[in-house]
C-alpha positions as CSV (number, residue, x, y, z in Angstrom):
1,X,14.7,16.6,9.4
2,X,16.9,13.6,10.2
3,X,18.2,11.8,7.1
4,X,21.2,9.6,8.0
5,X,19.8,6.4,6.5
6,X,17.7,5.9,3.3
7,X,16.0,2.6,2.6
8,X,15.2,1.9,-1.0
9,X,12.7,-0.9,-1.5
10,X,12.8,-2.3,-5.0
11,X,11.1,-5.0,-7.1
12,X,13.3,-4.0,-10.1
13,X,10.2,-2.8,-12.1
14,X,10.0,0.4,-14.1
15,X,8.4,2.3,-11.1
16,X,11.3,1.1,-8.9
17,X,13.9,2.4,-11.4
18,X,12.6,5.9,-10.9
19,X,12.5,5.4,-7.2
20,X,16.2,4.4,-7.4
21,X,17.0,7.8,-8.9
22,X,15.3,9.7,-6.0
23,X,16.9,7.5,-3.3
24,X,20.3,8.2,-4.7
25,X,19.4,11.9,-4.9
26,X,18.5,12.2,-1.3
27,X,21.3,9.9,-0.1
28,X,23.9,12.0,-2.0
29,X,22.6,15.4,-0.8
30,X,22.7,14.3,2.8
31,X,25.7,11.9,2.6
32,X,23.3,9.4,4.0
33,X,23.7,5.6,4.3
34,X,21.8,3.8,1.6
35,X,20.3,0.3,1.9
36,X,18.6,-1.4,-1.0
37,X,15.9,-4.0,-0.1
38,X,14.3,-6.6,-2.3
39,X,11.4,-8.6,-0.9
40,X,10.6,-12.1,-2.2
41,X,6.8,-12.2,-1.8
42,X,5.8,-15.3,0.2
43,X,2.5,-15.6,2.0
44,X,2.5,-16.2,5.7
45,X,1.7,-19.8,6.7
46,X,3.3,-21.4,3.6
47,X,6.0,-23.9,4.3
48,X,9.3,-22.7,2.8
49,X,10.8,-26.2,3.1
50,X,8.0,-27.7,0.9
51,X,9.8,-28.8,-2.3
52,X,7.8,-26.6,-4.7
53,X,8.1,-23.6,-2.4
54,X,11.8,-24.2,-1.8
55,X,12.4,-24.3,-5.5
56,X,10.5,-21.1,-6.1
57,X,12.3,-19.3,-3.3
58,X,15.7,-20.6,-4.5
59,X,15.1,-19.4,-8.1
60,X,13.8,-16.0,-6.9
61,X,16.7,-15.6,-4.5
62,X,19.1,-16.2,-7.4
63,X,17.4,-13.7,-9.7
64,X,17.2,-11.1,-7.0
65,X,20.9,-11.5,-6.1
66,X,21.9,-10.9,-9.7
67,X,19.7,-7.9,-10.0
68,X,20.8,-6.4,-6.7
69,X,24.5,-6.8,-7.7
70,X,23.7,-4.9,-11.0
71,X,21.8,-2.2,-9.1
72,X,24.6,-1.8,-6.5
73,X,27.1,-1.3,-9.4
74,X,24.8,1.3,-11.0
75,X,24.6,3.2,-7.7
76,X,28.4,2.9,-7.3
77,X,28.9,4.7,-10.6
78,X,27.0,7.6,-9.1
79,X,29.6,7.8,-6.4
80,X,27.3,6.3,-3.7
81,X,28.0,3.2,-1.6
82,X,25.0,1.0,-0.9
83,X,24.4,-2.2,1.0
84,X,21.8,-4.7,-0.1
85,X,19.5,-7.2,1.6
86,X,16.8,-9.7,0.6
87,X,13.8,-10.6,2.7
88,X,10.9,-12.9,2.2
89,X,7.3,-12.3,3.2
90,X,4.6,-9.8,2.4
91,X,6.3,-6.8,0.8
92,X,4.7,-4.1,2.9
93,X,5.4,-5.9,6.2
94,X,8.9,-6.7,5.3
95,X,9.7,-3.1,4.3
96,X,8.3,-1.7,7.5
97,X,10.2,-4.4,9.5
98,X,13.4,-3.6,7.7
99,X,12.9,0.2,8.3
100,X,12.5,-0.5,12.0
101,X,15.5,-2.9,12.2
102,X,17.8,-0.6,10.2
103,X,16.7,2.6,11.8
104,X,15.8,4.2,8.5
105,X,15.0,7.9,8.3
106,X,13.3,7.7,4.9
107,X,11.8,4.9,2.8
108,X,11.8,5.3,-1.0
109,X,9.7,3.1,-3.2
110,X,8.0,3.1,-6.5
111,X,4.3,2.9,-7.1
112,X,2.2,2.2,-10.2
113,X,-0.7,4.3,-8.8
114,X,-3.1,1.4,-9.2
115,X,-6.7,2.4,-8.8
116,X,-10.2,0.9,-9.3
117,X,-11.2,-2.6,-8.5
118,X,-7.6,-4.0,-8.4
119,X,-6.7,-1.4,-5.8
120,X,-9.8,-2.1,-3.6
121,X,-9.1,-5.9,-3.7
122,X,-5.3,-6.0,-3.5
123,X,-4.4,-2.7,-1.9
124,X,-1.1,-1.0,-2.6
125,X,2.3,-1.8,-1.1
126,X,3.1,1.9,-1.0
127,X,-0.1,2.8,0.8
128,X,0.3,0.0,3.3
129,X,3.9,1.1,4.0
130,X,2.8,4.7,4.5
131,X,0.2,3.7,7.0
132,X,2.7,1.7,9.2
133,X,6.2,3.1,8.5
134,X,8.3,4.4,11.4
135,X,9.6,7.2,9.2
136,X,8.5,9.4,6.2
137,X,7.9,7.6,2.9
138,X,8.7,8.9,-0.6
139,X,6.4,7.3,-3.1
140,X,7.5,7.7,-6.7
141,X,5.4,7.1,-9.8
142,X,7.1,6.5,-13.1
143,X,7.0,9.3,-15.8
144,X,7.3,8.3,-19.4
145,X,6.8,5.1,-21.3
146,X,9.8,2.9,-20.6
147,X,13.2,2.3,-19.0
148,X,16.3,4.4,-19.5
149,X,19.9,3.2,-19.4
150,X,20.9,6.6,-18.2
151,X,20.0,7.7,-14.6
152,X,17.5,10.5,-14.7
153,X,18.5,13.9,-13.3
154,X,16.4,14.9,-10.4
155,X,15.3,18.6,-10.3
156,X,13.4,19.9,-7.3
157,X,12.3,23.5,-8.1
158,X,8.7,23.6,-6.9
159,X,7.4,21.9,-3.7
160,X,3.7,22.0,-3.0
161,X,2.7,21.6,0.7
162,X,-1.0,21.1,1.4
163,X,-1.7,22.3,4.9
164,X,-4.6,22.2,7.4
165,X,-2.6,23.7,10.3
166,X,-2.8,20.5,12.4
167,X,0.2,18.5,13.5
168,X,0.9,16.3,10.5
169,X,0.7,19.1,8.0
170,X,3.0,21.4,10.1
171,X,5.5,18.6,10.2
172,X,5.2,18.4,6.5
173,X,6.1,22.1,6.2
174,X,9.2,21.4,8.3
175,X,10.3,18.6,6.0
176,X,9.5,20.7,2.9
177,X,11.6,23.5,4.3
178,X,14.6,21.3,4.7
179,X,14.3,19.8,1.2
180,X,13.9,23.3,-0.2
181,X,17.0,24.5,1.5
182,X,19.0,21.5,0.2
183,X,17.7,21.9,-3.4
184,X,17.1,25.6,-3.7
185,X,13.4,24.9,-4.4
186,X,10.4,27.2,-3.9
187,X,7.5,26.3,-1.7
188,X,3.8,26.9,-2.1
189,X,1.6,26.4,0.9
190,X,-1.9,25.4,-0.1
191,X,-5.0,25.3,2.1
192,X,-8.2,23.9,0.7
193,X,-11.5,25.1,2.0
194,X,-13.9,22.2,1.7
195,X,-17.5,22.9,0.5
196,X,-19.7,24.1,3.3
197,X,-23.5,23.6,3.8
198,X,-25.5,26.8,3.5
199,X,-29.1,27.4,4.6
200,X,-31.6,27.4,1.8
201,X,-31.8,31.2,2.0
202,X,-28.0,31.7,1.7
203,X,-28.1,34.3,4.4
204,X,-25.6,37.1,4.6
205,X,-24.5,35.8,8.0
206,X,-23.2,32.6,6.4
207,X,-21.3,34.6,3.7
208,X,-19.8,36.8,6.4
209,X,-18.8,33.8,8.5
210,X,-17.1,32.3,5.5
211,X,-15.3,35.5,4.8
212,X,-14.0,35.7,8.4
213,X,-12.9,32.1,8.2
214,X,-11.0,32.8,5.0
215,X,-9.4,35.9,6.5
216,X,-8.3,34.0,9.6
217,X,-6.8,31.2,7.5
218,X,-5.0,33.6,5.3
219,X,-3.4,35.3,8.3
220,X,-2.1,31.9,9.5
221,X,-0.8,31.1,6.0
222,X,1.0,34.5,5.9
223,X,2.6,33.8,9.2
224,X,4.0,30.5,8.0
225,X,5.1,32.1,4.8
226,X,6.9,34.8,6.6
227,X,8.7,32.3,8.8
228,X,9.9,30.3,5.7
229,X,10.9,33.5,3.8
230,X,12.9,34.6,6.9
231,X,14.7,31.3,6.7
232,X,15.8,32.1,3.1
233,X,13.1,30.0,1.3
234,X,11.1,31.4,-1.5
235,X,7.5,30.8,-0.4
236,X,4.0,31.7,-1.6
237,X,0.6,30.7,-0.4
238,X,-2.8,30.0,-1.7
239,X,-6.3,29.3,-0.5
240,X,-8.7,27.5,-2.9
241,X,-12.0,25.8,-2.5
242,X,-13.1,22.3,-3.4
243,X,-12.6,18.7,-2.5
244,X,-9.1,18.5,-1.0
245,X,-7.7,15.7,-3.1
246,X,-8.9,17.2,-6.4
247,X,-7.8,20.7,-5.5
248,X,-4.4,19.5,-4.5
249,X,-3.9,17.5,-7.7
250,X,-5.2,20.4,-9.8
251,X,-2.9,22.9,-8.1
252,X,0.1,20.6,-8.4
253,X,-0.4,20.2,-12.2
254,X,-1.1,23.9,-12.8
255,X,2.0,24.9,-10.8
256,X,4.1,22.0,-12.3
257,X,5.1,20.8,-8.9
258,X,8.3,18.6,-8.6
259,X,7.3,17.2,-5.2
260,X,4.2,17.2,-3.0
261,X,5.0,17.0,0.8
262,X,1.9,16.2,2.9
263,X,1.1,14.8,6.3
264,X,-1.0,11.7,6.9
265,X,-2.2,9.8,9.9
266,X,-2.4,6.6,7.9
267,X,-5.8,5.7,9.3
268,X,-6.8,2.1,8.7
269,X,-9.9,-0.1,9.1
270,X,-13.5,0.6,8.5
271,X,-13.1,4.4,9.1
272,X,-10.5,4.4,6.4
273,X,-12.7,2.4,4.0
274,X,-15.6,5.0,4.3
275,X,-13.6,8.2,4.6
276,X,-10.5,7.3,2.5
277,X,-7.3,9.2,2.8
278,X,-6.5,12.4,1.0
279,X,-2.8,11.5,1.0
280,X,-3.5,8.1,-0.7
281,X,-5.8,9.6,-3.2
282,X,-3.1,12.2,-4.2
283,X,-0.5,9.4,-4.2
284,X,-2.5,7.4,-6.8
285,X,-3.0,10.3,-9.2
286,X,-0.1,12.8,-8.7
287,X,2.2,13.5,-11.6
288,X,5.1,14.0,-9.2
289,X,6.5,12.1,-6.2
290,X,4.7,12.4,-2.9
291,X,6.6,12.6,0.4
292,X,4.2,11.3,3.1
293,X,4.9,12.4,6.6
294,X,3.2,10.2,9.2
295,X,6.1,9.5,11.6
296,X,8.5,12.5,11.3
297,X,12.1,12.2,12.4
298,X,13.9,15.4,13.5
299,X,17.4,15.9,14.9
300,X,17.3,16.5,18.7
301,X,18.7,20.0,18.1
302,X,16.1,20.8,15.3
303,X,14.7,24.3,15.6
304,X,11.2,24.4,14.2
305,X,10.1,27.1,11.7
306,X,6.4,26.2,12.4
307,X,4.5,26.1,15.7
308,X,4.9,23.0,17.8
309,X,1.9,20.7,17.0
310,X,-0.7,20.3,19.8
311,X,-3.6,18.8,18.0
312,X,-4.5,15.8,15.9
313,X,-5.9,16.5,12.5
314,X,-8.5,14.5,10.5
315,X,-7.3,11.7,8.2
316,X,-5.3,13.2,5.4
C-alpha cells in the first residue's frame, strides 16, 4: 500500500484523541507526512460576514488554533513533525476535500459509533467520509471511560479481514498484509456464508450443493492463506455462517482483534437506505478500529499477493 501522507481529522473530542494515537502510529511506521485538520462546522448558504456568524467563526478559529498548537506539540514529543490546517464547512465534505487537495493516502478520524434515531437523522461524519474518500479511512472508536494525559501504546497483533473474494475485499487483504508485515501481526481471513433458502422438504440436493459451495470457498481461502504465509505472514482462515455484520463482530470479539480491515463500495442513496452497509454496521459496533478500503492506493511497483480484482462485489 502507498502511505506517504496521513491526514488526521480531529474535533479534539475523546474519540479524536484515540484517533491521534493511531495516526501517529502509522505515520511513524512509514515515515509518512502527517497533516492535522480541524473543521469549523458551518452550514452552506450561511453568510460568514454576518455579524453573529463572523463572531462565532472568529471565536471558534481562536479556540481551534490554540488546541491545534497543543496537539502539534504533543505529536512533536513523539518525534513526529506535523502540519496543521483549519477549514470551515460541513466536516465530511471538508475532510474529503482536504484529502484530495493534500493527496492523502490515509484518513484517520474518531467516531463515537452513534446508532439509532440520531444516526438515521444526522448520519455519521466517519461514514460519510468513508463513502466519498479518495483513499482508505481508519475509523477509531474510543475504548475506556475518559481521556489520558499519556499517549496510548498501539499494539496490532491480530488483524481480521472479512472477505467475499470480490475486488474490494481482495484489496483489503493487500492492505492487511502490509500492516501485518509492518507490525508483526497475524491475519485471520473470514468468509461469512449468509443464510440460504431451502425447499420445504430440505432435500439432500440442497445440502449437497451447500457442501460443495463450502468446499469451493474453503479452497479459495486456503489459496489466499498460502500466499500470505509464503510472504512471511502468520495467517489462518475461517468460514462461518450467519448475517455478515453479526458474524464479523462476533468473530472479532472472540478472537480479540486489534484491527478489522474490510472493503466497502460506500453505496449511497435509496439502495443504501434499504440494504445498509456491512462495513458501516461493523464500524458502529466494533470494539477495535476499522480500516475501510473503498479507494485503495498502491505503489506503482506493488506486487499483489492476491488475484487482480475483475468483478464488483455487493455493498459491504
